[in-house]
N, CA, C and O of each residue as an XYZ file, in Angstrom:
904
protein
N      38.217     91.455    117.817
C      38.822     92.729    117.408
C      39.359     92.580    115.992
O      40.015     91.595    115.654
N      39.070     93.561    115.193
C      39.535     93.502    113.807
C      41.014     93.817    113.745
O      41.516     94.661    114.488
N      41.665     93.172    112.902
C      43.098     93.430    112.699
C      43.329     93.851    111.275
O      42.568     93.506    110.371
N      44.392     94.601    111.088
C      44.741     95.043    109.736
C      46.171     94.671    109.447
O      46.990     94.598    110.363
N      46.470     94.447    108.258
C      47.846     94.125    107.859
C      48.347     95.182    106.917
O      47.590     95.727    106.114
N      49.635     95.475    107.016
C      50.235     96.495    106.162
C      50.349     95.982    104.742
O      50.742     94.841    104.499
N      49.995     96.853    103.811
C      50.131     96.486    102.403
C      51.325     97.174    101.754
O      51.494     97.130    100.536
N      52.173     97.828    102.604
C      53.294     98.587    102.050
C      54.485     97.718    101.720
O      55.340     98.100    100.922
N      54.541     96.548    102.334
C      55.689     95.675    102.106
C      55.361     94.679    101.012
O      54.279     94.094    100.984
N      56.315     94.498    100.113
C      56.121     93.521     99.051
C      56.439     92.139     99.587
O      57.313     92.005    100.443
N      55.770     91.125     99.120
C      56.102     89.763     99.546
C      57.566     89.469     99.257
O      58.111     89.851     98.221
N      58.176     88.784    100.197
C      59.606     88.536    100.035
C      59.911     87.753     98.781
O      60.984     87.900     98.194
N      58.982     86.930     98.371
C      59.235     86.107     97.191
C      59.282     86.920     95.915
O      59.794     86.457     94.896
N      58.738     88.160     95.967
C      58.705     88.972     94.758
C      59.868     89.941     94.660
O      60.020     90.621     93.646
N      60.710     90.017     95.721
C      61.844     90.930     95.708
C      62.967     90.336     94.869
O      63.399     89.209     95.113
N      63.426     91.069     93.909
C      64.474     90.583     93.009
C      65.826     90.647     93.705
O      66.200     91.677     94.266
N      66.520     89.586     93.663
C      67.840     89.539     94.280
C      68.885     89.291     93.199
O      68.744     88.396     92.366
N      69.932     90.103     93.232
C      71.008     89.950     92.262
C      72.292     89.615     93.005
O      72.687     90.329     93.927
N      72.916     88.572     92.619
C      74.173     88.167     93.244
C      75.243     88.047     92.177
O      74.994     87.580     91.066
N      76.434     88.480     92.541
C      77.558     88.382     91.611
C      78.245     87.038     91.788
O      78.363     86.533     92.904
N      78.691     86.472     90.699
C      79.427     85.223     90.779
C      80.799     85.474     91.379
O      81.287     86.605     91.379
N      81.419     84.421     91.890
C      82.754     84.556     92.464
C      83.742     85.045     91.417
O      84.659     85.804     91.729
N      83.556     84.615     90.184
C      84.461     85.061     89.118
C      84.336     86.554     88.890
O      85.330     87.248     88.674
N      83.065     87.059     88.942
C      82.853     88.491     88.752
C      83.458     89.291     89.890
O      84.042     90.354     89.680
N      83.308     88.755     91.124
C      83.885     89.441     92.277
C      85.399     89.480     92.164
O      86.023     90.508     92.427
N      85.988     88.357     91.774
C      87.445     88.280     91.681
C      87.992     89.265     90.661
O      89.009     89.919     90.892
N      87.301     89.363     89.524
C      87.819     90.246     88.476
C      87.530     91.713     88.765
O      88.098     92.593     88.118
N      86.648     91.989     89.733
C      86.348     93.382     90.062
C      87.434     94.012     90.918
O      87.504     95.237     91.021
N      88.277     93.200     91.531
C      89.369     93.721     92.348
C      90.525     94.139     91.455
O      90.907     93.418     90.533
N      91.070     95.294     91.735
C      92.218     95.782     90.988
C      93.287     96.223     91.979
O      92.964     96.840     92.994
N      94.554     95.918     91.706
C      95.611     96.390     92.612
C      95.567     97.903     92.736
O      95.359     98.607     91.748
N      95.761     98.396     93.936
C      95.740     99.834     94.195
C      97.152    100.283     94.531
O      97.792     99.730     95.425
N      97.627    101.269     93.823
C      98.977    101.774     94.046
C      99.147    102.245     95.483
O      98.221    102.789     96.084
N     100.331    102.031     96.022
C     100.631    102.512     97.369
C     100.565    104.029     97.446
O     100.388    104.587     98.529
N     100.705    104.704     96.307
C     100.674    106.168     96.268
C      99.296    106.717     95.904
O      99.118    107.933     95.836
N      98.323    105.841     95.671
C      96.986    106.300     95.288
C      96.397    107.195     96.375
O      96.395    106.840     97.554
N      95.906    108.344     95.967
C      95.328    109.282     96.908
C      96.345    110.080     97.694
O      95.976    110.897     98.537
N      97.630    109.852     97.428
C      98.700    110.542     98.163
C      99.531    111.405     97.227
O      99.681    112.607     97.445
N     100.069    110.784     96.185
C     100.941    111.493     95.239
C     100.405    111.313     93.829
O      99.809    110.285     93.507
N     100.618    112.306     93.003
C     100.206    112.224     91.612
C     101.177    113.023     90.749
O     101.823    113.950     91.238
N     101.284    112.671     89.472
C     102.216    113.370     88.588
C     101.924    114.860     88.516
O     100.774    115.294     88.586
N     102.984    115.625     88.377
C     102.851    117.074     88.297
C     104.067    117.748     88.888
O     105.039    117.081     89.245
N     104.025    119.045     88.992
C     105.141    119.820     89.533
C     104.666    120.683     90.689
O     103.509    121.102     90.738
N     105.575    120.941     91.615
C     105.249    121.826     92.726
C     106.523    122.520     93.200
O     107.635    122.117     92.860
N     106.336    123.552     93.977
C     107.478    124.255     94.551
C     108.006    125.356     93.663
O     107.293    125.907     92.825
N     109.287    125.666     93.868
C     109.933    126.786     93.189
C     109.827    126.663     91.674
O     109.913    125.567     91.121
N     109.641    127.788     91.020
C     109.569    127.820     89.567
C     110.982    127.834     88.981
O     111.966    128.062     89.684
N     111.048    127.589     87.695
C     112.343    127.594     87.029
C     112.892    126.190     86.880
O     112.137    125.240     86.675
N     114.194    126.058     86.980
C     114.838    124.761     86.787
C     114.396    123.769     87.856
O     114.349    124.095     89.042
N     114.072    122.555     87.419
C     113.667    121.500     88.344
C     114.889    120.945     89.066
O     115.845    120.499     88.431
N     114.853    120.974     90.382
C     115.989    120.487     91.159
C     115.906    119.021     91.511
O     116.929    118.365     91.702
N     114.668    118.492     91.600
C     114.462    117.102     92.016
C     113.341    116.495     91.181
O     112.316    117.134     90.940
N     113.544    115.268     90.747
C     112.499    114.514     90.058
C     112.202    113.269     90.883
O     113.106    112.491     91.191
N     110.946    113.083     91.237
C     110.511    111.909     91.991
C     109.678    111.021     91.076
O     108.633    111.441     90.580
N     110.138    109.800     90.854
C     109.410    108.854     90.014
C     108.749    107.813     90.900
O     109.431    107.084     91.620
N     107.437    107.740     90.853
C     106.689    106.791     91.673
C     106.852    105.389     91.099
O     106.607    105.167     89.913
N     107.260    104.456     91.928
C     107.487    103.077     91.492
C     106.299    102.220     91.910
O     105.794    102.338     93.027
N     105.865    101.365     91.008
C     104.658    100.589     91.274
C     104.705     99.289     90.489
O     105.444     99.170     89.512
N     103.914     98.317     90.920
C     103.763     97.073     90.182
C     104.867     96.061     90.389
O     104.864     95.016     89.738
N     105.808     96.334     91.270
C     106.914     95.402     91.495
C     106.512     94.334     92.513
O     105.596     94.531     93.311
N     107.213     93.205     92.468
C     107.070     92.189     93.499
C     108.161     92.383     94.536
O     109.287     92.738     94.190
N     107.845     92.156     95.795
C     108.813     92.376     96.869
C     108.575     91.361     97.976
O     107.435     91.089     98.351
N     109.657     90.810     98.490
C     109.542     89.855     99.592
C     110.757     89.965    100.499
O     111.855     90.301    100.055
N     110.543     89.678    101.769
C     111.660     89.556    102.702
C     112.078     88.093    102.752
O     111.244     87.190    102.819
N     113.377     87.885    102.718
C     113.955     86.556    102.855
C     114.825     86.558    104.104
O     115.818     87.283    104.164
N     114.468     85.758    105.094
C     115.261     85.630    106.312
C     115.792     84.205    106.353
O     115.027     83.250    106.485
N     117.091     84.074    106.240
C     117.701     82.749    106.156
C     117.426     81.942    107.419
O     117.500     82.464    108.531
N     117.115     80.689    107.238
C     116.965     79.805    108.385
C     118.339     79.607    109.033
O     119.360     79.762    108.363
N     118.377     79.269    110.321
C     119.671     79.122    111.001
C     120.630     78.218    110.231
O     120.318     77.065    109.934
N     121.793     78.760    109.916
C     122.814     77.999    109.212
C     122.575     77.821    107.729
O     123.319     77.094    107.070
N     121.547     78.471    107.182
C     121.188     78.242    105.777
C     121.467     79.438    104.882
O     121.030     79.449    103.732
N     122.180     80.446    105.373
C     122.399     81.655    104.572
C     123.165     81.352    103.286
O     122.802     81.849    102.219
N     124.203     80.556    103.376
C     124.989     80.237    102.187
C     124.171     79.417    101.189
O     124.236     79.647     99.982
N     123.406     78.465    101.703
C     122.573     77.650    100.819
C     121.518     78.509    100.132
O     121.211     78.306     98.957
N     120.969     79.460    100.862
C     119.985     80.369    100.269
C     120.622     81.214     99.177
O     120.048     81.385     98.102
N     121.804     81.739     99.452
C     122.488     82.565     98.463
C     122.796     81.766     97.200
O     122.643     82.270     96.088
N     123.230     80.523     97.376
C     123.520     79.681     96.208
C     122.245     79.410     95.411
O     122.267     79.398     94.180
N     121.143     79.193     96.114
C     119.881     78.923     95.427
C     119.415     80.142     94.633
O     118.956     80.012     93.498
N     119.534     81.323     95.234
C     119.129     82.546     94.546
C     120.031     82.805     93.343
O     119.555     83.154     92.263
N     121.337     82.631     93.540
C     122.267     82.879     92.433
C     122.052     81.880     91.300
O     122.107     82.243     90.125
N     121.807     80.626     91.658
C     121.578     79.624     90.630
C     120.310     79.870     89.838
O     120.238     79.557     88.650
N     119.315     80.429     90.498
C     118.028     80.656     89.839
C     117.965     81.996     89.125
O     117.397     82.090     88.036
N     118.548     83.048     89.729
C     118.396     84.405     89.202
C     119.687     85.025     88.697
O     119.665     86.069     88.045
N     120.810     84.388     88.994
C     122.083     84.929     88.530
C     122.614     86.071     89.370
O     123.531     86.772     88.940
N     122.064     86.279     90.553
C     122.557     87.324     91.459
C     122.808     86.713     92.830
O     122.019     85.901     93.314
N     123.907     87.108     93.447
C     124.238     86.619     94.782
C     123.649     87.559     95.828
O     123.585     88.770     95.613
N     123.225     87.013     96.940
C     122.733     87.844     98.030
C     123.909     88.585     98.655
O     124.875     87.945     99.072
N     123.859     89.904     98.733
C     124.999     90.666     99.256
C     125.222     90.396    100.740
O     124.272     90.290    101.516
N     126.493     90.287    101.121
C     126.837     90.058    102.521
C     127.011     91.361    103.283
O     127.071     91.364    104.513
N     127.091     92.465    102.555
C     127.220     93.790    103.143
C     126.003     94.630    102.745
O     125.221     94.211    101.891
N     125.831     95.818    103.358
C     124.681     96.660    103.003
C     124.769     97.201    101.582
O     125.207     98.329    101.357
N     124.346     96.379    100.631
C     124.415     96.749     99.228
C     123.191     96.201     98.499
O     122.467     95.351     99.016
N     122.981     96.707     97.291
C     121.970     96.184     96.389
C     122.682     95.559     95.198
O     123.596     96.154     94.628
N     122.258     94.356     94.829
C     122.815     93.663     93.671
C     121.694     93.513     92.650
O     120.663     92.907     92.939
N     121.895     94.058     91.472
C     120.863     94.043     90.437
C     121.196     93.018     89.367
O     122.356     92.818     89.005
N     120.148     92.375     88.872
C     120.342     91.379     87.832
C     119.248     91.428     86.789
O     118.615     90.413     86.500
N     119.024     92.583     86.230
C     118.000     92.707     85.201
C     116.616     92.811     85.808
O     116.201     93.885     86.244
N     115.902     91.696     85.836
C     114.518     91.705     86.311
C     114.397     91.565     87.821
O     113.299     91.678     88.366
N     115.513     91.322     88.505
C     115.466     91.117     89.949
C     116.595     91.869     90.646
O     117.679     92.054     90.093
N     116.310     92.297     91.874
C     117.308     92.939     92.725
C     117.328     92.225     94.069
O     116.282     91.847     94.598
N     118.520     92.044     94.615
C     118.683     91.529     95.972
C     119.244     92.662     96.822
O     120.299     93.214     96.509
N     118.547     93.006     97.884
C     118.892     94.174     98.688
C     119.131     93.732    100.125
O     118.248     93.156    100.760
N     120.321     94.000    100.630
C     120.633     93.668    102.023
C     119.700     94.440    102.948
O     119.475     95.635    102.757
N     119.149     93.742    103.966
C     118.230     94.397    104.895
C     118.574     94.116    106.351
O     117.835     94.511    107.253
N     119.692     93.434    106.583
C     120.116     93.093    107.931
C     120.885     91.790    107.886
O     120.940     91.150    106.836
N     121.485     91.376    109.001
C     122.226     90.110    109.017
C     121.334     88.939    108.599
O     120.294     88.691    109.209
N     121.750     88.230    107.562
C     121.016     87.071    107.041
C     119.578     87.418    106.643
O     118.679     86.581    106.725
N     119.382     88.654    106.214
C     118.049     89.100    105.806
C     118.164     89.983    104.568
O     119.038     90.846    104.484
N     117.264     89.754    103.603
C     117.324     90.500    102.345
C     115.915     90.834    101.856
O     114.929     90.213    102.255
N     115.858     91.825    100.988
C     114.668     92.087    100.193
C     114.938     91.558     98.793
O     115.997     91.814     98.219
N     114.001     90.835     98.257
C     114.082     90.391     96.868
C     112.993     91.126     96.101
O     111.805     90.998     96.398
N     113.422     91.897     95.111
C     112.469     92.687     94.332
C     112.442     92.183     92.897
O     113.484     91.921     92.297
N     111.244     92.052     92.361
C     111.056     91.643     90.970
C     110.384     92.771     90.210
O     109.517     93.460     90.749
N     110.779     92.961     88.972
C     110.195     94.030     88.165
C     108.705     93.824     87.950
O     107.961     94.790     87.776
N     108.265     92.568     87.960
C     106.854     92.234     87.756
C     106.421     91.214     88.797
O     107.242     90.449     89.303
N     105.141     91.203     89.113
C     104.622     90.228     90.065
C     104.247     88.912     89.393
O     103.940     87.936     90.076
N     104.268     88.875     88.081
C     103.933     87.648     87.362
C     104.920     86.546     87.731
O     106.129     86.707     87.564
N     104.408     85.440     88.228
C     105.258     84.316     88.581
C     106.090     84.525     89.828
O     106.989     83.732     90.108
N     105.810     85.578     90.584
C     106.657     85.890     91.737
C     106.468     84.882     92.875
O     107.444     84.447     93.486
N     105.214     84.510     93.160
C     104.983     83.575     94.261
C     105.610     82.208     94.001
O     106.253     81.668     94.902
N     105.454     81.622     92.810
C     106.148     80.359     92.556
C     107.663     80.475     92.695
O     108.324     79.533     93.133
N     108.213     81.632     92.323
C     109.647     81.847     92.491
C     110.018     81.819     93.968
O     111.004     81.189     94.350
N     109.241     82.493     94.791
C     109.523     82.511     96.226
C     109.445     81.111     96.821
O     110.230     80.757     97.701
N     108.504     80.325     96.341
C     108.347     78.965     96.857
C     109.610     78.136     96.659
O     109.879     77.220     97.436
N     110.379     78.449     95.633
C     111.604     77.699     95.364
C     112.657     77.906     96.450
O     113.545     77.072     96.625
N     112.556     79.019     97.180
C     113.566     79.325     98.194
C     113.092     79.024     99.613
O     113.820     79.271    100.574
N     111.876     78.491     99.752
C     111.279     78.317    101.075
C     112.020     77.303    101.935
O     111.926     77.350    103.162
N     112.750     76.395    101.319
C     113.511     75.419    102.097
C     114.583     76.093    102.931
O     114.908     75.623    104.022
N     115.134     77.185    102.434
C     116.277     77.829    103.080
C     115.928     79.107    103.833
O     116.785     79.663    104.520
N     114.703     79.581    103.724
C     114.393     80.891    104.309
C     112.937     80.999    104.735
O     112.054     80.330    104.199
N     112.721     81.856    105.711
C     111.361     82.296    106.033
C     111.055     83.460    105.102
O     111.805     84.435    105.056
N     109.969     83.365    104.368
C     109.681     84.322    103.301
C     108.335     84.991    103.550
O     107.351     84.335    103.893
N     108.312     86.293    103.372
C     107.072     87.055    103.521
C     106.912     87.992    102.330
O     107.756     88.856    102.090
N     105.830     87.815    101.594
C     105.558     88.679    100.442
C     105.168     90.072    100.932
O     104.204     90.224    101.682
N     105.914     91.076    100.511
C     105.694     92.462    100.923
C     105.276     93.354     99.754
O     105.383     94.578     99.836
N     104.807     92.751     98.685
C     104.515     93.511     97.467
C     103.514     94.638     97.691
O     103.610     95.692     97.062
N     102.560     94.419     98.580
C     101.546     95.441     98.839
C     101.808     96.195    100.140
O     100.959     96.965    100.591
N     102.964     95.982    100.740
C     103.235     96.561    102.059
C     104.207     97.729    102.027
O     104.420     98.378    103.051
N     104.800     98.009    100.871
C     105.789     99.081    100.785
C     105.426    100.070     99.678
O     104.805     99.716     98.675
N     105.830    101.300     99.891
C     105.738    102.341     98.864
C     107.160    102.744     98.499
O     108.005    102.897     99.381
N     107.429    102.914     97.223
C     108.796    103.205     96.784
C     108.792    104.268     95.698
O     107.836    104.395     94.934
N     109.878    105.028     95.645
C     110.060    105.967     94.545
C     111.536    106.250     94.328
O     112.370    106.021     95.203
N     111.835    106.755     93.139
C     113.211    107.068     92.753
C     113.383    108.581     92.757
O     112.524    109.320     92.275
N     114.501    109.027     93.307
C     114.823    110.451     93.363
C     116.059    110.725     92.532
O     117.045    109.993     92.620
N     116.014    111.760     91.735
C     117.187    112.163     90.976
C     117.107    113.654     90.675
O     116.055    114.278     90.807
N     118.225    114.196     90.275
C     118.281    115.623     89.988
C     119.416    116.290     90.736
O     119.940    115.722     91.694
N     119.805    117.479     90.319
C     120.986    118.138     90.886
C     120.855    118.502     92.364
O     121.868    118.688     93.039
N     119.623    118.608     92.884
C     119.459    118.995     94.281
C     119.025    117.827     95.170
O     118.565    118.034     96.293
N     119.173    116.617     94.669
C     118.705    115.447     95.409
C     119.381    115.309     96.768
O     118.714    115.077     97.777
N     120.704    115.452     96.795
C     121.398    115.319     98.087
C     121.013    116.439     99.045
O     120.891    116.209    100.248
N     120.823    117.636     98.531
C     120.405    118.747     99.388
C     119.048    118.448    100.024
O     118.815    118.759    101.192
N     118.174    117.852     99.253
C     116.866    117.479     99.776
C     116.996    116.415    100.862
O     116.449    116.566    101.954
N     117.717    115.345    100.561
C     117.837    114.248    101.517
C     118.537    114.678    102.799
O     118.269    114.135    103.871
N     119.433    115.653    102.687
C     120.146    116.135    103.873
C     119.197    116.746    104.894
O     119.552    116.879    106.066
N     118.011    117.116    104.470
C     117.038    117.694    105.397
C     116.446    116.656    106.345
O     115.955    117.007    107.418
N     116.489    115.377    105.957
C     115.837    114.382    106.799
C     116.634    113.135    107.082
O     116.353    112.436    108.056
N     117.630    112.831    106.251
C     118.398    111.602    106.411
C     119.624    111.867    107.278
O     120.440    112.731    106.958
N     119.751    111.133    108.359
C     120.878    111.334    109.270
C     122.073    110.478    108.855
O     122.658    109.763    109.668
N     122.417    110.567    107.585
C     123.555    109.838    107.036
C     124.350    110.775    106.149
O     123.812    111.737    105.602
N     125.635    110.487    106.011
C     126.472    111.222    105.073
C     126.317    110.565    103.705
O     126.806    109.456    103.489
N     125.650    111.234    102.798
C     125.391    110.686    101.468
C     126.345    111.224    100.410
O     126.101    111.072     99.213
N     127.432    111.853    100.852
C     128.453    112.300     99.899
C     128.998    111.084     99.152
O     129.110    110.008     99.737
N     129.339    111.234     97.872
C     129.832    110.094     97.098
C     131.008    109.369     97.735
O     131.160    108.162     97.552
N     131.838    110.082     98.476
C     132.986    109.443     99.110
C     132.587    108.593    100.310
O     133.356    107.741    100.755
N     131.378    108.826    100.834
C     130.926    108.103    102.022
C     129.828    107.091    101.720
O     129.658    106.116    102.454
N     129.091    107.318    100.652
C     127.961    106.452    100.312
C     128.014    106.208     98.814
O     127.526    107.008     98.016
N     128.619    105.086     98.453
C     128.893    104.819     97.050
C     127.718    104.217     96.302
O     126.697    103.861     96.890
N     127.887    104.114     94.995
C     126.875    103.476     94.147
C     126.680    102.032     94.603
O     127.652    101.302     94.799
N     125.443    101.629     94.768
C     125.133    100.270     95.188
C     125.003    100.085     96.683
O     124.606     99.010     97.133
N     125.325    101.101     97.466
C     125.207    100.975     98.919
C     123.774    101.241     99.359
O     123.042    101.999     98.723
N     123.389    100.599    100.461
C     122.046    100.757    101.006
C     122.127    100.978    102.501
O     123.130    100.648    103.134
N     121.076    101.532    103.060
C     121.023    101.777    104.501
C     119.585    101.702    104.980
O     118.663    102.176    104.316
N     119.414    101.097    106.141
C     118.134    101.122    106.840
C     118.239    102.255    107.852
O     119.063    102.197    108.764
N     117.420    103.272    107.700
C     117.582    104.477    108.503
C     116.212    105.113    108.737
O     115.185    104.440    108.641
N     116.203    106.387    109.040
C     114.935    107.090    109.242
C     114.979    108.437    108.541
O     116.040    109.034    108.359
N     113.814    108.888    108.159
C     113.635    110.219    107.585
C     112.484    110.866    108.347
O     111.357    110.372    108.325
N     112.776    111.968    109.016
C     111.742    112.653    109.801
C     111.043    111.674    110.750
O     109.820    111.691    110.888
N     111.832    110.834    111.393
C     111.355    109.855    112.378
C     110.546    108.725    111.770
O     109.878    107.990    112.498
N     110.588    108.568    110.471
C     109.899    107.479    109.790
C     110.929    106.495    109.267
O     111.895    106.893    108.615
N     110.733    105.222    109.543
C     111.673    104.217    109.081
C     111.642    104.056    107.573
O     110.570    103.940    106.978
N     112.812    104.048    106.954
C     112.926    103.878    105.504
C     114.140    103.011    105.197
O     114.998    102.800    106.054
N     114.201    102.518    103.985
C     115.428    101.949    103.446
C     115.700    102.658    102.131
O     114.803    102.834    101.307
N     116.941    103.059    101.948
C     117.313    103.745    100.709
C     118.591    103.138    100.153
O     119.375    102.532    100.882
N     118.785    103.308     98.870
C     120.012    102.854     98.226
C     120.339    103.803     97.083
O     119.482    104.511     96.554
N     121.618    103.785     96.727
C     122.092    104.673     95.666
C     122.321    103.883     94.394
O     122.953    102.826     94.409
N     121.805    104.403     93.299
C     122.024    103.817     91.981
C     123.078    104.625     91.235
O     123.543    105.656     91.722
N     123.448    104.154     90.062
C     124.418    104.886     89.248
C     123.877    106.270     88.914
O     122.683    106.434     88.661
N     124.758    107.257     88.916
C     124.347    108.630     88.628
C     123.702    108.733     87.252
O     124.091    108.037     86.313
N     122.716    109.608     87.149
C     122.075    109.888     85.878
C     122.646    111.147     85.264
O     123.559    111.744     85.834
N     122.139    111.566     84.125
C     122.659    112.770     83.460
C     122.449    114.044     84.269
O     123.137    115.041     84.051
N     121.491    114.012     85.211
C     121.201    115.206     86.010
C     121.742    115.117     87.431
O     121.430    115.956     88.275
N     122.562    114.085     87.692
C     123.134    113.993     89.031
C     122.819    112.677     89.716
O     122.517    111.688     89.047
N     122.885    112.650     91.046
C     122.740    111.402     91.800
C     121.334    110.823     91.698
O     120.358    111.535     91.464
N     121.265    109.500     91.883
C     119.990    108.789     91.825
C     119.877    107.900     93.060
O     120.772    107.104     93.343
N     118.788    108.039     93.781
C     118.511    107.210     94.949
C     117.113    106.618     94.815
O     116.240    107.187     94.160
N     116.922    105.466     95.448
C     115.579    104.918     95.608
C     115.285    104.793     97.091
O     116.159    104.444     97.885
N     114.046    105.082     97.455
C     113.630    105.064     98.852
C     112.380    104.207     98.977
O     111.475    104.275     98.146
N     112.348    103.399    100.034
C     111.205    102.536    100.293
C     110.732    102.771    101.722
O     111.536    102.832    102.652
N     109.423    102.900    101.885
C     108.827    103.171    103.189
C     107.611    102.274    103.353
O     106.994    101.871    102.367
N     107.267    101.960    104.594
C     106.066    101.167    104.838
C     104.851    101.858    104.231
O     104.694    103.073    104.349
N     104.012    101.090    103.593
C     102.837    101.666    102.926
C     101.973    102.459    103.905
O     101.403    103.488    103.539
N     101.875    101.987    105.138
C     101.050    102.681    106.127
C     101.605    104.049    106.484
O     100.889    104.892    107.025
N     102.888    104.274    106.181
C     103.528    105.548    106.487
C     103.714    106.426    105.252
O     104.306    107.502    105.339
N     103.209    105.970    104.098
C     103.445    106.698    102.847
C     102.890    108.118    102.896
O     103.531    109.047    102.405
N     101.719    108.296    103.475
C     101.131    109.628    103.551
C     101.951    110.576    104.396
O     102.164    111.728    104.018
N     102.416    110.095    105.549
C     103.246    110.930    106.423
C     104.573    111.261    105.751
O     105.054    112.391    105.832
N     105.160    110.266    105.086
C     106.424    110.510    104.400
C     106.239    111.545    103.292
O     107.071    112.439    103.135
N     105.163    111.430    102.530
C     104.946    112.350    101.417
C     104.717    113.766    101.913
O     105.105    114.726    101.247
N     104.099    113.908    103.061
C     103.913    115.245    103.634
C     105.260    115.889    103.923
O     105.475    117.063    103.623
N     106.173    115.104    104.512
C     107.522    115.637    104.754
C     108.206    115.951    103.428
O     108.812    117.010    103.266
N     108.101    115.020    102.483
C     108.822    115.170    101.226
C     108.396    116.427    100.474
O     109.249    117.184    100.012
N     107.111    116.657    100.346
C     106.656    117.819     99.576
C     107.078    119.129    100.237
O     107.402    120.099     99.553
N     107.072    119.152    101.567
C     107.517    120.360    102.265
C     109.013    120.575    102.080
O     109.467    121.705    101.899
N     109.781    119.480    102.126
C     111.235    119.593    102.019
C     111.689    119.883    100.596
O     112.687    120.576    100.396
N     110.971    119.366     99.605
C     111.401    119.496     98.207
C     110.941    120.784     97.551
O     111.452    121.151     96.493
N     109.994    121.474     98.152
C     109.382    122.634     97.496
C     110.401    123.699     97.109
O     110.294    124.283     96.031
N     111.377    123.963     97.956
C     112.318    125.051     97.665
C     113.206    124.767     96.462
O     113.778    125.686     95.876
N     113.321    123.485     96.092
C     114.189    123.126     94.972
C     113.429    123.014     93.654
O     114.044    122.942     92.590
N     112.118    122.998     93.713
C     111.314    122.745     92.525
C     111.317    121.258     92.225
O     112.371    120.687     91.947
N     110.165    120.628     92.275
C     110.091    119.167     92.131
C     109.075    118.779     91.068
O     107.997    119.364     90.962
N     109.446    117.791     90.299
C     108.519    117.194     89.332
C     108.263    115.754     89.739
O     109.202    115.004     90.001
N     107.003    115.368     89.793
C     106.604    114.006     90.144
C     106.157    113.301     88.873
O     105.347    113.831     88.111
N     106.688    112.103     88.647
C     106.383    111.368     87.420
C     106.000    109.937     87.748
O     106.449    109.378     88.749
N     105.167    109.347     86.899
C     104.871    107.926     86.994
C     106.013    107.137     86.372
O     106.763    107.648     85.541
N     106.127    105.887     86.789
C     107.125    105.005     86.203
C     106.779    104.735     84.746
O     105.611    104.536     84.412
N     107.782    104.727     83.882
C     107.553    104.458     82.461
C     107.045    103.037     82.252
O     106.797    102.630     81.117
């Protein structure tokens, strides 16, 4: 019986194969903002005077530091000796220029760096005294300011944020619209109170949906970090 062979397929040896080097693959990756595809600069809501300004924060280094049993004081001394800031013993944020130490629970803190450059080697210096987890890509953060900021937050935060009850530098682990967040108050700006809010990156879309609905009546401007 005669047989026929297909001539439609090219010999495998003649098929050109292109492979990228590991260096090319590595350089093709770019950090993706936690707000990418969710929030973008612009204005929305009521026209006229802007009541709230939301500044998207990006590019920072962030890690959780959980002191090993009996090592909280040693950890605090190590951080202060290296960065010039003491780990707060109460729910507060302590700022030291390029780094912030933020209370996150008993013997637990967030360490934030303005830049990720050299952040991992810095964390390694504290590993003797703490269990450390890099959270730089796990959180979404933004700064809120403007004359209607407290009115906005009152819609979702079950805390009294009046200046007499929640002072500059205080922080709280709480919820907004049933979403876990951590927020802290910074020094007032020329347009009123200033807060920063941090939420799990996986919840950023849900949080932003609440935020845009809640902020619309006040008029909101969204800005990138300078």
